[in-house]
C-alpha positions in Angstrom: 114.4 178.8 127.0 114.5 175.0 126.7 117.6 173.1 126.0 118.9 169.6 125.2 121.2 168.2 127.9 123.2 165.1 128.6 122.6 162.9 131.6 125.7 162.7 133.7 125.4 159.0 134.5 123.8 157.4 131.5 125.2 159.7 128.8 121.7 159.9 127.3 120.1 163.1 126.1 117.0 164.7 127.7 114.7 167.7 127.3 115.0 170.5 129.9 112.3 173.2 129.7 109.7 175.2 131.6 105.9 175.2 131.4 103.9 177.7 133.4 106.9 178.5 135.5 107.5 174.8 136.4 110.8 173.1 135.3 110.3 169.9 133.4 112.8 167.2 132.3 111.9 164.4 129.9 114.5 161.7 129.6 115.3 159.6 126.5 117.6 156.7 125.8 119.2 158.4 122.9 123.1 158.5 123.1 124.8 161.9 122.9 125.4 162.2 119.1 125.2 165.2 116.8 122.4 163.5 114.8 120.3 162.8 118.0 120.9 166.4 119.3 119.8 167.9 116.0 116.6 165.8 116.0 115.8 166.7 119.6 116.5 170.4 119.0 113.8 170.4 116.3 111.3 169.0 118.7 112.4 171.5 121.3 111.7 174.4 119.0 108.2 173.0 118.3 107.6 172.7 122.1 108.7 176.3 122.7 106.6 177.6 119.8 103.5 175.9 121.3 104.3 177.2 124.8 104.7 180.7 123.5 101.4 180.5 121.6 99.7 179.1 124.7 98.6 175.9 122.9 101.2 173.5 124.4 99.7 170.0 125.0 102.1 168.0 127.2 100.6 164.7 126.3 101.0 165.4 122.6 104.8 165.3 123.0 105.2 163.0 126.0 102.0 160.8 126.2 103.5 158.5 128.8 105.1 161.1 131.0 104.1 161.4 134.7 104.5 165.2 134.3 101.6 165.3 131.8 99.0 165.0 134.6 100.2 168.2 136.2 99.1 170.2 133.2 96.0 168.4 132.1 93.7 170.8 134.0 95.7 174.0 133.3 93.7 176.1 130.8 95.6 177.4 127.9 96.1 181.1 127.4 94.6 180.8 124.0 92.7 178.0 122.3 93.6 176.7 118.9 91.1 174.4 117.3 92.9 171.9 115.1 91.3 171.3 111.7 90.8 167.6 111.1 88.7 165.6 108.8 85.3 164.8 110.5 85.8 161.1 110.0 89.4 160.9 111.4 89.3 158.9 114.6 91.3 160.1 117.6 94.6 158.3 118.2 94.1 156.0 121.2 97.0 155.9 123.7 99.4 153.0 123.2 101.8 151.2 125.5 105.5 152.0 125.8 107.6 150.1 123.3 109.5 148.3 126.1 106.2 146.9 127.6 104.7 145.9 124.3 108.0 144.3 123.1 108.1 142.1 126.2 104.5 141.0 125.7 105.2 140.2 122.1 108.3 138.2 123.0 106.4 136.2 125.6 103.7 135.4 123.1 106.0 134.4 120.4 108.8 132.5 122.1 106.9 129.3 122.3 107.2 129.1 118.4 110.9 129.4 118.4 113.9 127.1 118.8 116.3 127.9 121.6 118.9 129.4 119.3 116.4 131.7 117.8 115.0 132.8 121.2 118.6 133.8 122.2 119.1 135.7 119.0 115.8 137.6 119.3 116.4 138.3 123.0 119.7 139.9 122.2 118.2 142.1 119.4 115.2 143.0 121.6 117.4 144.3 124.4 119.1 146.6 121.9 115.7 147.8 120.5 114.4 148.5 124.0 117.5 150.6 124.9 116.7 152.7 121.8 112.9 152.9 121.7 111.9 151.6 125.2 110.5 154.9 126.5 108.5 155.8 123.4 104.9 154.8 122.9 104.6 152.3 120.1 102.0 154.5 118.4 104.4 157.5 118.5 107.3 155.8 116.7 107.5 157.2 113.2 109.0 156.0 109.9 111.7 158.7 110.4 112.6 157.1 113.8 113.1 153.7 112.1 115.1 155.1 109.3 117.3 157.1 111.7 118.0 154.0 113.7 118.9 152.0 110.6 121.2 154.8 109.6 122.9 154.7 113.0 123.4 150.9 112.7 125.1 151.5 109.4 127.8 153.5 111.2 128.5 150.9 113.9 131.6 148.8 113.8 131.1 145.1 113.9 132.2 143.4 117.1 135.8 142.1 116.9 136.2 143.6 113.4 137.3 146.8 111.7 134.4 146.9 109.2 130.9 148.3 109.7 127.9 146.1 110.3 126.9 144.2 107.1 123.6 144.7 105.4 122.6 141.2 106.4 123.3 141.9 110.1 121.4 145.2 110.0 118.4 143.5 108.4 118.5 140.8 111.1 118.6 143.4 113.9 115.6 145.3 112.4 113.4 142.2 111.8 112.1 142.1 115.4 111.4 145.9 115.2 109.4 145.4 112.1 107.4 142.5 113.6 106.7 144.4 116.8 105.5 147.6 115.1 103.4 145.7 112.6 101.7 143.7 115.4 101.2 146.9 117.5 99.7 148.7 114.5 97.3 145.8 114.0 96.2 145.6 117.7 95.9 149.3 118.4 94.7 150.4 115.0 97.3 152.8 113.8 99.3 152.9 110.5 102.5 151.0 110.8 105.6 153.2 110.5 107.3 150.3 108.8 105.2 150.6 105.6 107.4 150.8 102.4 110.7 150.3 104.4 112.6 147.7 102.4 115.4 145.5 103.7 118.9 146.5 102.7 120.2 144.7 99.6 122.5 141.8 100.5 125.3 140.8 98.2 124.9 137.3 97.0 127.6 135.0 98.3 128.7 131.9 96.4 129.2 128.5 98.0 132.9 127.5 98.3 133.0 123.7 98.3 136.2 121.7 98.5 137.5 119.8 95.5 137.8 116.1 95.6 141.6 116.3 95.9 141.2 118.7 98.9 138.7 116.3 100.5 141.1 113.4 100.1 143.9 115.5 101.6 141.7 116.5 104.6 140.6 113.0 105.4 144.1 111.6 105.1 145.5 114.2 107.5 142.7 114.9 110.1 143.0 113.4 113.6 142.0 109.7 113.5 139.2 110.2 116.0 137.6 112.8 113.7 138.2 111.0 110.3 134.9 109.2 110.3 133.1 112.3 111.5 134.2 114.4 108.5 133.8 111.4 106.1 130.1 111.4 107.0 129.9 115.2 106.7 131.6 115.3 103.3 129.6 112.5 101.7 126.1 112.9 103.2 125.5 116.7 103.1 124.2 116.7 106.6 123.9 120.0 108.4 126.1 120.6 111.5 123.3 120.1 114.0 122.0 117.0 112.2 125.3 115.2 112.2 126.1 116.3 115.8 122.7 115.1 116.9 122.7 111.8 115.0 121.8 108.9 117.2 122.5 105.2 116.7 118.8 104.4 116.7 118.5 106.4 113.5 121.3 104.3 111.7 119.8 101.5 109.6 122.8 99.4 108.5 120.6 96.7 107.0 119.0 99.1 104.5 122.0 101.4 104.5 120.0 104.5 105.5 120.7 107.4 107.9 117.3 108.6 109.2 117.5 112.4 109.9 114.9 113.0 112.6 116.5 115.3 115.2 119.2 118.0 115.5 121.3 119.5 118.3 121.3 123.3 118.8 123.3 124.8 121.6 123.5 121.5 123.3 119.7 120.9 123.2 118.0 118.1 121.2 115.4 119.6 118.9 113.2 119.0 115.9 114.9 119.4 112.5 115.2 122.8 110.8 112.0 122.2 108.8 109.6 119.3 108.1 111.4 118.9 104.8 114.6 118.2 106.7 113.1 115.0 107.9 114.6 112.5 105.4 116.4 109.3 104.8 120.0 109.6 103.4 121.4 106.7 101.5 124.9 105.5 102.7 127.7 105.3 100.2 130.2 102.6 100.8 132.6 105.1 102.4 129.9 106.3 104.8 128.8 102.8 105.6 132.4 101.8 106.5 132.9 105.0 108.5 129.8 104.4 110.6 130.7 100.7 111.2 134.1 101.9 112.6 132.4 104.5 114.6 129.9 102.0 116.0 132.8 99.9 117.3 134.2 103.0 119.0 131.0 104.6 120.6 128.1 102.3 119.9 128.2 100.8 123.4 129.0 104.0 125.2 126.6 106.7 123.9 123.3 107.2 122.2 125.0 109.6 119.9 127.1 108.5 116.9 129.7 111.2 117.4 130.3 112.2 121.0 132.8 113.7 123.4 134.6 111.9 126.2 131.6 112.4 128.4 129.4 110.6 125.8 127.6 113.8 125.1 127.0 115.5 121.7 130.0 117.3 120.2 130.3 121.1 120.7 130.5 122.3 117.1 132.4 125.5 118.1 135.0 123.5 119.9 135.4 121.1 117.0 135.6 124.1 114.5 138.2 126.0 116.5 140.3 123.2 117.8 140.2 120.7 115.0 138.9 122.1 111.7 140.6 125.5 111.4 144.0 124.2 112.6 143.7 121.4 110.0 143.0 123.8 107.2 146.0 126.0 108.2 148.2 123.0 108.4 147.2 122.0 104.9 147.5 125.5 103.5 143.9 125.5 102.5 141.6 128.6 102.5 139.7 129.1 105.7 136.2 127.9 105.3 133.4 126.9 107.7 132.7 123.2 108.2 129.3 123.9 106.6 131.1 123.9 103.3 131.2 120.1 103.7 127.5 120.1 102.9 128.1 122.2 99.8 130.9 119.8 98.8 128.6 116.8 99.0 126.1 118.5 96.7 128.7 119.5 94.1 130.2 116.0 94.2 126.8 114.5 93.6 126.3 116.8 90.7 129.7 115.9 89.3 128.8 112.3 89.4 125.7 113.0 87.3 123.1 112.1 90.0 119.5 113.1 89.4 118.8 116.6 90.8 115.6 115.3 92.5 117.6 112.7 94.3 120.2 115.2 95.4 117.5 117.6 96.7 116.0 114.8 98.8 119.4 113.9 100.2 120.0 117.5 101.2 116.5 117.9 102.7 115.1 120.3 100.1 111.5 119.8 99.1 112.2 121.0 95.5 115.1 121.3 93.2 114.7 125.1 93.0 117.3 125.8 95.7 119.7 123.2 94.3 119.8 125.0 90.9 119.9 128.4 92.5 122.7 127.7 94.9 124.8 125.4 92.7 123.9 126.8 89.3 127.5 127.4 88.2 128.4 123.8 88.9 125.5 122.3 86.9 126.5 123.0 83.3 130.1 121.6 83.4 129.7 118.9 86.0 126.5 117.3 84.8 127.0 117.8 81.1 124.1 120.2 80.8 125.7 121.8 77.8 123.9 119.8 75.1 126.9 117.5 74.2 125.3 114.4 75.8 122.1 115.0 73.9 124.0 115.6 70.7 125.9 112.4 71.1 122.8 110.4 71.8 120.9 111.7 68.8 123.8 111.4 66.4 124.8 107.9 67.4 121.1 106.7 67.3 120.2 108.2 63.9 123.4 108.3 61.9 124.3 105.2 59.9 127.8 105.2 61.4 128.2 106.5 65.0 130.5 109.4 65.3 133.7 108.9 67.3 133.9 110.5 70.7 136.5 113.2 71.0 138.8 112.2 73.9 139.6 115.8 74.7 135.9 116.6 74.9 135.2 113.6 77.0 138.0 114.5 79.4 136.6 118.0 79.7 133.4 116.7 81.2 134.9 114.3 83.7 
């Protein structure tokens, strides 16, 4: 009689059964949970049924097991001929998930930035602990869905809430890519077919108002005032402003040339090709960069740097300067990235052309601009028909209609 047992050291479940009088143990990496036990008990019943009927095929259940060779030459008590379609090809053996996953990572890492490599490596280690000992061709859709369900019950690190849908999708993305690539290489149906990503709730941007910006810039530490001035009025991403070098500052033409970024302390190419752009300096930004040049221009290649003349550590700035400042001012806690959203909404408020704003932000089209900032467009750029109405009326009517001061104030 076979059983499902728990390994004393690892806490993982394993099969314990006998074949032809020989005791066999097959270990898994599944943690000792009720759901995992129930799933393994179903498999155990199938194994016992095959052993009783004399048709047990060790490799069918454990294709990569070292024990399988012991029973390859053992004749079955009775022979059952499976009925299959004549044109159905036999399933070729496939490598273990842990082996193929490592191969996939080595082949793909050259395409990724350092930050992405670190993220994928972390997710990959979790996947290997879950699927490592399974052959990639033996992983089923049910296995993937069961793992996704398990993730849905996990508490997020440092929080009291469960993992978000976005986090679960992010953890499953490498699994999807690995299984799809394995299915393509070894010619088996991918188990990821028709598995959709979890629906993610849309999150609105939360920019600062102009009054809040003024309050922040008048209160922030003097050595960071120019830094946040540039962030608020250029819309640069964190890595872009932290990686900004003096050689990319053109004071004569009043341009900031975005050509590089800093990620985890490493200088890298910008996020996308479209992120390569020239940002026009406003007078505030021009003055801020002039002051900054006097402070760091002779000491560092970087516009904004630490005392060692190296790029700023964004986590250090966020935790030691930004968040304490917001608490001091009684403002809602928001990531520094909201400075970028603030720049976009202020440009919209000023009535700047959407195509120009998109170029300043590094977007190749205006699609994202209207999608992300749609609720700011009608009121802040007068896209409610009143400007058109005033133009037509004043151009065609014999006597131009007076402008309602209340209406005019509403649009400012």
